Steps between C-alpha positions, in 0.01 A plus 500: 500500500837480334817566697818652360813313612841667500735404222781253565755778450318715754492219754872439459571871541292512819674190634839661439394814688373297794825305522692825502308650793434178694833497694433850635143403594621184676771691688255763620244237600752284687654792685161625618362163610634501856398860563149461357417175679686549826677170437735376771869541415776251573820669614854381554603635837857374472716207403843358569728206440785334677812514278469272199813286509653244262401145588739293710618823662372710790187293556645154440395371844153658504159379387250703299304513824784699662528743210125555494485567872774761469322682216162494673634616835722760335211663316277505807783659699570753226138611469425471876173329412354283775493137380147481643387738223578245229200319354673262261845378394589387146843374402650384171736205462595273211726224633294347778650363820276217632569599862352846443251438221298804609793726572275806526333357808813350656712815468215728606498326839873559538466865395257568783180512298201384707382142462156614393634655177451271196790447262562309182785439260487586130696333222501633144859460389695828485190715558403329826537809720334710228201270539523522879483879480213505252303236688541715809378801304196304386421409861515866597282608207244230580482602866647178636804679643627847578866422569698235310862394536619361165838396366710205399812297559737255336817319589703280271743428781247268661314363199340160572687218326298180471585135472435354155148373434600128517654561844195695618273214395718253687496712816120517491477122463756452778274683745270195493779245554478299821867418546846631411535209259186599311619861487834393352330273248272779379783751478754289312261316266550646152720780633716672238801718570344793314206488743733615779569833330281779649269707283612857448233771533326539164589813306350400165143594418272200557289573191781561253798323655701814424691715748429871484852579384448304180183696434678828574760409241235423238303812588809719463564352158136552397506869591852565374664567838875441482728364770673838519169677564413250773833553672471877476162478670636266768790737569252787527306302762812440711617860485153636578461269801848575632442874464159476669656331801788748508263798473282378785191435289450161663543627855182393677376289211769241571488417870763317699539128441594239761848643559396864486619538141302718256728488197410253226786298353350456152568839338850521354630851452820353355324307225591579139407406146848358454449253787153405377631434150722219630207292628369200308133460407309356795212327325520469122850375429725594333330787318243633748498861615385461862783460753523500878550877481172565319287263710369572849688297762362258759433715804370472857279770647164620626297816446184640660234764434229645721169569326196681639185672395565873481243552773678264737836663431350839583342360817839367614673829418719346230628665182480251212752511219282391211158386389466169318300637209463194276642151461478221246616143457547353154594172337654424163646206307768338723672348197562813293405789729617376839663831595270749325262545793619859565391610152152353531472608863612859442260537209208369704561693819559831321166458326335409831638816662418719202863600464762496229872434530559875475318544832743269680787655698656188656540154346613192691537185288613165634836414340487121470738530206640803323378356170152453643472865605636631172277268296195626688603859433515420129162323510335786690595743223418268209193565285557162339503313831177659617328454165583129509442432870260768628308614192311821555721601793753780462862423581626609841774716353868573544631486857705795622812334641551784747188372679582128492666317791717796591588346838604162364300184453493125531813456287705676766298498822397139449180304457358304793201370304227559756634835623576698184149635440477671837846649441386644167187656650687648797778646287249646255312671784820636653613633165167680454539664840865597459476606135164675527337294226131421476463155344716188508475188286618168644520192277640149527512173310461160663553137410210335323445797269351713777536870561397780733481876477370768730470877517593694812407862558696712744271563794366853497615569142 
């Protein structure tokens, strides 16, 4: 028998209709999944950080181990959760200290967590604690854990500085010498003066040989972000952070550091565009647009979050702040898109959650550079960018600036690489609770062309 096929025009018309209704179908399906299947929920009970402080300052004499212990112990004290209830510890760190290569395990001991609790350290550049949190969530969803302590730490005040490679090779050979004379012979043979200079910690990307600041400069130029716009955004970050501290928003979220101090020294309420305009370009000289004012500073600090299944939180009589609704990790070209992870991540996680940008009440973006944030905002609202890079996917849309980083960000508060992600998640959850919002979007870029985004939902909303 013959079959009548629809015309090409009819098929195209049907396809257009399906595309128009698909977002609503996806949103309804995603929102009903947990209720219809009885799926376990991952909740953020609480989070905190010790004050993030400029490097070579308050924490100059402390190791990352010390900062981590303070954050872990502080959160357990704040929540009054028995350390014996913890099933797993995950901790993010970028610059590794050989003495504490698994800092999660070492600091957990010092924080009073039982020896029978496993712990491991996560490293994924600037989204290390994001990964720690999401790995913990995955363990809860898979039934391997009910209670997870996750966070991150970084200190630039105690960054490991190595001997040069020629000296290291000589020292290894010297360990087999049988006399002082042999040791001296090995050491001085072929020795060059330049070999005596220590190696500074690497800040350039291994794949590209480029530091992130250079890429931020090129990205700002690509998306038409001026130096003035970058400095206006940086000033906004400082004023928002200073006001948040003054208004008491961070009371409880920022716990006392080693000396009992809770105020962070990074935010500058006295900053101004006039002062910023006097600074020279920091990376692309002499005509670059990124300066020290529009780049996040080297910072020491640690942050922690406490994750549970919703059932366990109820059993322990705890009131969670938010549910971790969805999370995504992305990767893009480290040469040309090093800092565009937030755009790709936000697009992916919103689709996973069945939400649109209009549904989001709170937005927390990592501010590696002012130009990086502003470039991502342009990309997220660009039909051209999505047509070229994510064909068939609708753009994210225009971000409402009244929802974005209203309590400051990495430009002002600082950026301890391994700790920033947990700060973002905690602040987003606290904003949802205090502002009465429903959904929060967290997004961050990371070296290597990586990115992370997650959706939080206020618990009980």
